[in-house]
TIKEMAR-66531 format. One record per residue (C-alpha): x, y, z. Coordinates in steps of 0.1 Angstrom, whole numbers, plus 2048, in hexadecimal, padded with zeros to 3 digits. Example, Ala and Ser with C-alpha at 12.3 -4.5 7.8 and 13.67 -1.06 7.14 Angstrom:
2
87B7D384E/8897F5847/
//
This chain:
785
62573771E/6257416F9/61A764702/63676871B/64F75C701/6427756E8/644791702/66878970B/6727886E6/6617A96DF/6737B96FC/6947AA6F1/68F7B96CE/68C7DC6DD/6AB7D46F2/6C27CA6D4/6CB7EF6CC/6DB7F16EF/6F17D36E7/6FD7E26C6/7018056D6/7177F56F1/72D7E56D6/7328076C6/73A8156E9/7557FB6F0/7648016CE/7658276D6/7758206F8/78F8086E9/7998236D0/79C83B6ED/7B2822700/7C881C6E1/7CE8416DB/7D4848700/7EE82C703/8008366E3/80285A6F0/80E850713/82383170E/83981E6F5/8297FC6F0/8337E36D5/8157D36C2/7FC7EA6D4/7E27E86B8/7E37C26B8/7DD7C06DE/7C17DA6DD/7B07C76C0/7B07A86D6/7A37BD6F2/7867C96DD/77C7A56D5/77C79E6FB/7687BE701/74D7B36E8/7487926FB/7477A471C/72C7BB70E/71879C706/71B78F72A/7127B1738/6F37B4723/6E679272F/6E27A3751/6D77C4743/6BB7B3730/6AD7A5750/6AB7C875E/69E7D673E/6827BB73B/6747C275E/6767E875B/6637E7739/6457DB74E/6457FE75C/64E81173C/66380A71D/67082E71F/67B82A743/68C809739/6A081971E/6A9836735/6B581D750/6CC80A738/6D982B72A/6E283874D/6F3817756/708817736/71183B73B/71D83575F/731816754/740829736/74A84874A/759831766/76B81E74B/77A83F73E/787846760/797823762/7A782A740/7B784A74D/7C583776B/7D381D753/7E383773D/7F684575A/7FE82676F/80280D752/7EE7F2765/7C87F0769/7B87FB789/7AC7DF79F/79E7DA7C2/7BB7EE7D1/7A480C7CE/78F7FC7EB/7AD7FD801/7AE823802/79983D815/784856801/79D87180C/7BA85E7FD/7A78567DD/79D87B7D8/7C18867E0/7D086D7C7/7B88777AB/7BA89C7B0/7E089C7B1/7E6885794/7EE890770/7CB889764/7BF8A0748/79C8A7755/7928B9735/79989A721/78788473B/76889A739/76989C713/76C876710/750871729/73A887714/7458736F6/739853707/71786370D/71686E6E8/71E84B6DC/70383C6F1/6E88556E8/6F18576C3/6F48336BB/6D68286CF/6BF8416BE/6CC83769B/6CA8116A3/6A78146B2/69A824692/6AE810679/6BA7EE685/6D67DD672/6D47B8669/6D47AA68C/6B7792693/6A87896B5/6B67666B1/6D87746A9/6D778A6C7/6CE76D6DE/6E97576CF/7037736D4/6FA7786F9/6F97526FF/71C74D6F1/72976B703/71C75D724/72D73C71D/74D74D714/74E760735/757740747/77773D732/785761735/7A975B73D/7B876875D/7D8770749/7DF772724/801765719/8117746FA/8377766F4/83F770719/833792725/814785735/8087A074C/8107BD734/7FC7AC719/7E07A3730/7DE7C773D/7DB7D471A/7C17BB70E/7AB7B872D/78C7CE730/7957E774B/7727E875A/76F7C275B/7917C076C/7877DA787/7657CC78F/7707A878F/78E7AF7A6/7797C47BD/75F7A97C0/77978E7C7/7897A57E1/7697AB7F3/7627857F4/78577E801/78379A81B/76478A82B/77876A830/787773851/79F75C863/798757889/7AB73788D/7CC72E87D/7CD70C86C/7EF6FA86B/80770A852/81D6F1841/83570882E/84172084A/864713847/86571E822/85A74182D/87274484B/88D72A848/8A4737864/88A74187E/88472E89E/85F7328A6/85472F8CA/82F7358CD/80E7268BF/7FA7448CB/81175C8B9/81C74889A/83576288E/8477668AF/86B7598AE/88B75C8C1/8A37788B9/8C17648B1/8D0770890/8F2780890/9007A3888/90B7A5863/9127CA862/92D7CD87D/9497C1867/9437DE84F/9427FA86A/95D80B87F/95C8078A4/9478218B6/93581F8D7/91D83C8D3/8FA8358C6/8F983F8A1/8DF855891/8CA843877/8BD854858/8A583F843/89E84E821/88183E80E/88284A7EA/8618497D8/8638347B8/88882C7BC/88E80B7A9/8B07FB7A8/8B1801782/8B6826788/8D782079B/8F4822782/8EE81F75D/8CA81D751/8C182172C/8E582B726/8E284973E/8EA84F762/8CA85F76F/8D585F794/8FA867793/8FC8727B8/8EA8537C6/8FE83C7AF/91E84B7BC/9128497E0/90A8247DA/92E81E7CF/93982B7F1/920817805/9147F580E/8FE7EF7F0/8E57D37EC/8DB7D17C7/8BF7B77CA/8A87C47E5/8827C07E3/8667D67EF/8497C27FE/82D7D37EA/82B7E47C8/81B8037D7/82881B7F1/81381080F/8287F2817/84A80281A/84981583B/83D7F8852/8547DF840/8737F5844/86C800867/85A7E2876/85E7C4860/8397BD863/8217A6850/80B7B9837/7E87B4846/7CB7B582E/7D17D781E/7F37E082A/7FF7E284E/7FA808851/7D580284A/7D07EC868/7C07FA887/7D58068A5/7D17E78BB/7ED7D28AB/80B7CE8C3/82B7CF8AF/84F7D98B1/8607F389C/88280489A/8718238A8/8608148C7/87E7FE8D0/8998198CC/8838338DD/88C8228FE/8B082D8F8/8A68528F4/8A58518CE/89286F8C1/87D8658A3/87187A885/85D875865/86288D848/84B88C82B/8438A6810/81F89980C/802895825/80C87B83F/7E886D840/7EE85D81E/7F1837821/7EA83E846/80F84484C/80885D868/7F484387B/80F829879/82A842885/81484E8A1/80D82C8AF/8338258AF/8398448C4/84885C8AA/85587C8BA/84F89489C/83E89387A/8468AD860/82F8AA842/81D8BF828/8068D0841/8238DB858/83A8EC83F/83D912844/82D92A82A/84F93281B/850911809/84090E7E7/8218F87E6/81B8E17C9/7F88E67BC/7E78D07A3/7CC8E6796/7BF8F37B7/7C88D47CC/7E68D47E4/7FE8B77DD/81A8BF7F5/83F8CA7EF/85A8BE7D7/8798AB7E4/8908CA7E5/8788DD7FB/8758BD810/89A8BD814/89B8E281D/8818DC838/8938BE846/8B48D1849/8A18EE85A/8908D7873/8AC8C087D/8C18DD88A/8A68E28A5/8A68BC8AF/8BD8A88C6/8DE8A18B5/8DF87D8C0/8D28638C1/8B78678A7/8A385488C/89986A86E/881859856/87F86C835/867864819/86B8767F8/84F87C7DF/85988D7BF/85D86C7AB/8378687AE/81A87779B/815894795/83B89578F/83B8BB795/85E8C979E/86D8EB7A2/8878F7788/8748E476E/8868F6751/8A88EB760/89E8C6761/88D8C773F/8AE8D5731/8C08B8742/8A989F731/8AE8B0710/8D38AD715/8CF88871C/8BB8846FB/8D98936E9/8F18786F6/8FB85C6DF/8E28436EC/8CC82A6D9/8AD8376C7/8978206DB/8A482E6FC/8A08516F0/87C84B6E7/87683C70A/88685971C/873873707/85286170C/857862732/86A883734/858890753/85F870766/88487075E/886895767/87888D789/89387278E/8AF88B786/89E8A479E/89B88B7BB/8C08817B6/8CA8A67BB/8B38A87D9/8C48897E9/8E689A7E2/8D98B97F5/8CD8A3811/8ED88F817/9038AE814/8EC8C082C/8F18A5846/9168A583E/9198C984B/90A8C086D/91D8B288A/90989288D/913887869/932874875/91C85D88A/8FF859872/8F483B85E/8E084283E/8C9827830/8BC82E80E/8A28197FB/88481C7E4/8608157EE/85B8027CD/8668067A9/856822795/839813781/83483076A/853827756/84E804747/8607E7757/86D7C8747/85D7AF75F/8457A977B/8607A5794/8707C678C/8547DA79C/8617CE7BE/8867D37B6/8967EF7CA/8B97F77D6/8C57F87FA/8E280F802/8F2813825/909831825/91D83F843/93E84E84B/941832864/945818848/967808844/96280281F/9477FF805/9397DD7FA/91F7D17E0/9087B37E7/8F47A07CD/8E178A7E6/8BB78E7E7/8AC7A1805/88E7B680C/8817D4820/8777BC83B/89C7B4843/8A67D884C/8987D9870/8A57B787C/8C87C086D/8CA7E287D/8BE7D689F/8D77B989F/8F27D3896/8E97EB8B2/8E57CF8CB/9087C28C3/9197E48BF/9077FA8D8/8F87E08F0/8D47E98E8/8BC7D28F9/8A87C48DC/88A7AD8E1/89478A8E9/87677F8D4/8667918B6/84D78C89A/86279C87E/85C78A85E/87D79684F/89F787856/8C3795859/8CF7A3838/8E378A823/90579881C/90F77F801/9207907E4/9127787CA/8EE7737BF/8DA75C7D6/8B875B7E7/8B5748808/88F74C810/86D752801/8617767FC/83B77C7FA/82F79D7E9/80F7AF7ED/8037BA7CA/7F27DA7C1/7D17C87C6/7DA7C07EB/7DF79B7E3/7FD7867EF/7FF7727CF/82377A7C3/8407667D2/8657637CC/8757437D9/89973A7D3/89C7427AE/87773E7A5/85D75A7A2/8387537A1/82276F795/7FC77179C/7FB74C7A7/7FE741783/81E74B771/83F73C77B/86174A772/885741777/89975E785/8BD76477A/8D877878C/8CE79877A/8AA794787/89E78C763/88177475F/87E755749/85C744746/85C721755/844704754/8456F0774/8246E8785/8336D97A4/8486F87AC/82A70E7A4/8146FA7BC/82F6FC7D7/8327227D4/80D7277D5/80B7127F5/827727804/8157477FB/7F4739808/80473282A/81275582B/7EF763824/7E174E841/7FC759859/7F977D84E/7D3780852/7D376C873/7ED780886/7E07A287A/7BB79B87E/7BF78D8A1/7DC7A28AF/7F37848B1/8147938A6/8237978C9/8137968EC/80A7B5900/8247AB91A/8407A9901/8377CA8F1/8377DC913/8597CD91C/86C7DA8FE/8587F68EE/85D81B8F8/83F82190F/83983492F/81F825947/80683E954/7F0824964/80080296B/7ED7E3960/7D47D897B/7BC7BB97D/7987BA989/7777A7988/7567B998A/7317B6984/71C7D2974/6F77CF97B/6D97E296E/6DA7FB98B/6FE805983/70082296A/72682896B/743811975/766820976/78480E969/79D82B96A/79084A97B/79D86D973/7C286596D/7D6885966/7E7888944/80589F946/81689A924/80C89E900/8108808EA/7FF85F8E2/7F08498FC/7E38258FC/7C6819912/7C67F3915/7A97DE921/7A47B9921/78E79F931/79377A931/76E773936/750789933/72A783932/70F79B929/6EE7A0918/6F87A98F4/6DA7C08EE/6E47D890A/70A7D5910/7187F2925/72E80A911/75480A918/75C82F917/77D841917/77D86691E/796882923/7888A1933/7988C3939/78A8CD95B/7988F0957/7818F8939/7688DD942/7698CF91E/76D8AB911/78D8A78FD/7858838F5/76686D8F8/76584B8E8/74F82D8EC/76280C8E5/7537EB8DC/7677D18EF/7507B58E5/7597B98C0/77E7B88CA/77A7978DD/77D7A88FF/79D7BB8F6/7A27E08F0/7C37F18E6/7B78158E1/7CE8318D4/7C78568DB/7DC8768D9/7DF8958EF/7EC8B08D8/7EF8CE8EF/7EF8D4914/7EF8F8921/7FE900943/7DB907951/7CC8E7943/7C28CA959/7BD8AB943/7AD88C953/7A986A943/78D85394D/782831940/76182394C/74380E943/72382293C/70480C941/6ED82292C/6D5805923/6D47F7947/6E47D693D/6FA7BE950/71F7B594C/73679E95D/75B7A2959/774787965/79A78D965/7977B0957/7B87C3950/7BD7E7948/7DA800944/7E3822936/80482B927/814846911/82A83F8F2/84D84C8F0/862863906/
//
C-alpha cells in the first residue's frame, strides 16, 4: 500500500508541470479574448469581467486536470514519454478548439452552445466558410497555443517553481469542490447574460450545454402526461381531442377586414422575411434613420410594433410564419417529412394559388427547401438557380450566394413569367447576415461616413463606427426593399397584392439592451387595398400571421379553411395600446424552450425574472411564485411540443387530406394479408403510372402487425423508368421503427415524353421471415396542382 502511494505521488510530481502549463495557457487565451473583444465590440468594464473569467478558468483547469491525471497515471505504466505526449495532444486539441469558440464569440457576441449539434455538417461548413473569420489570425493563434504548451512545459519540467506535491493536490481538491458551485448565471449590474457570457469559459459552456442537450434528447416522450397550464398557453382555444392535444376548433373572427376595401377577387400575398430586421431599425435608432424607406412604408401600413419571433436564430421563422407550428426538438424544418400539418401554401393551393420561394442563398440551409417541398411549393429560386449574369458573392473561394439587390432583380425577372393571380411569393433576404458583403460598397461606406458627420452623440458615433459594415448592410437592404416594392408597383397585380414584411429575428451582431430584444421584430402589412394606416402596440408573434390571414380570406373571399387546426398562434391582436393576452414560449439559440413572456413578465433561461414595460424594457424582479408558474407553463409547452412532433400528433391524416392541396394517384385502400417464408415479394401498389413531375407521398399504416424481429420483410418503394429500364428511386422503409406508419416523401424532377415511370410498393421477404398485417391502409398522392 505504501509503495502504491509513493508511486502515485511520484507520477503526480511529474504531472505538476502540466497543471502550471495549462494555467499559463488559459492566461494566454484570456488575453486573446480580451484583445479580440476590445477590437470587435464596445464593452464597459471589459477588463474587470475578463479578470473574473480568468479566476474561473484557473478553477476549471484544476477540475480538468483531476481527470487528465487519471489518464496520465495509467499511460505512464506504458511510458512516461507517451504519457506526456498524450496530455500535450489533449491540451493542444482543447486549446485550438477553444480558439475557434473565441472567434465565434467575437462575431456573434454570445458563446457557442449545443446549437451546433442541430446542424448538418454541410450547414456547419457553409456557415464557417462564409463568415468573416480571419483564418490567418486563427492559424497564428493556434500555433501560439502550441508554442505556449511546448515552451512552458519544457521550462517547468526542468526548473519547477515553488509548487509542492501537497500544494498541487490541495489545489485540485478545492477546484473539484468548486466545480459543484459554478453558477448558471452571474449577476452584476442587472445585465446578467452579457456579464455571464463574458466571464464564462467558452469551452466549458459549449461542452456542458452539448452534454445536457444529448441527455435531454435521449429523453423521448411517447405518452403525454396531463398538462395543467394549457389554458395559460392558449387562453382562447377550444381543444377537441386527447389524441391530438393541440387540435382546436377554428372559431376566431376576422380582424383585418375593417381595414381593407371591399374586393371579391383573391389577393396576391407577398411575404417578405428580412434577415436580422429588429423593430429597433424602424424609425429613429441611435439618432439616425437607417431604414428610411421601410420606416416610411410602415407609416402607410398596418404596423405592429411589438411582434415576437419564436426563435433567436433563422430556422424558426419560416414554419412559424407559414404554418404556425410547434418548434419540435431542433426547429420544425428539421423534422422528418412524416408530420401532417397545415400551411398557408398547402391550404391555398386548393384555390389555384401558385406559390414561390425566393432566396439569395442555398435553400438547403436550415432545411428550408425540404419544408417548402413537403408543403407543395410550385417553384423555388435560390442561389443555385440564378443565371450566370448575376454576380456571385465569394468568401475566399466559397460561394455564399447573392446580395439583396440581385435577389430583387431576379424576383422581378421571374414573376413576369408566372401567373398574375392568385399567387403567394415568399421572399427571404440575406444581406443583413455574415459575411455582410454587398455591392456598391463604396457608396454605402460613404453613407455611413455621412452619418458619422451628423450631430449625434459621441457614444452613438462610436457604436456606428465599430459596427460600420453591419449598418451599411441595413442601408443596403432598405434600398433593396425599395426596389422590390416599386418593382411590384409597376406590375398589374400590384393593386390586388398584400405585402407582409417582418424580420426573422433581431440582428445579434449589434449589441442589444435586453434578452427580450433578440426576439423583437416589426410586422408591417402594406397594400393599396388598405383604407388607412394604423399602428398597434399589442404583443403578437409570427405564429399569429397564418390564422389571421386564413380568417381574413375565409370571411372576404369564402376560402374553405379547416374547421379544426393545430395552429399554436392566435388571431392578431389589434389593440392600439400595450397589452399581452397570452404566453409566448421562445426557442433559444441552444434549442431550449426556456424563455417565456407571459402578460408583462419575462423569464429568461428559467431563472431570471423581469417586469416588461410598454417600451419592451426589462426591470429585474424577485418573485418566486411567478417564476415557478412561468417555468411550469414553459415545461408544459415543452411536453406538448415534443409529444406532437415526435409522434405525428398535430392533425390526423384524414383532416390533412380533406383541406390540404393534394391530388390522389391511388385512393386509400384497406387490406389484411399474411406473408410466409415461401413468399419473396408481396405487392401493395403495383406499377402505378406517374405522369407529372412534383412531390409525392406514399402512405402506409397497419393497426396490428406481428413478425419475427430478426428477419422482418423489407417495405420497398420503387420508381422505375421502363423505357430506359433504370430505377429512378429505390428505398427500403422501416415501418416497425415508425410504429406501423409510413409517410414517405419523394420527388419526380423530370419526365420526358418518351418516359414511362411506374411506381411500386411491395414487401421483399429477403430473409424468409413471416409477417401478418391486420387493417393495412395505403395510398399515393401528389402535392400541389
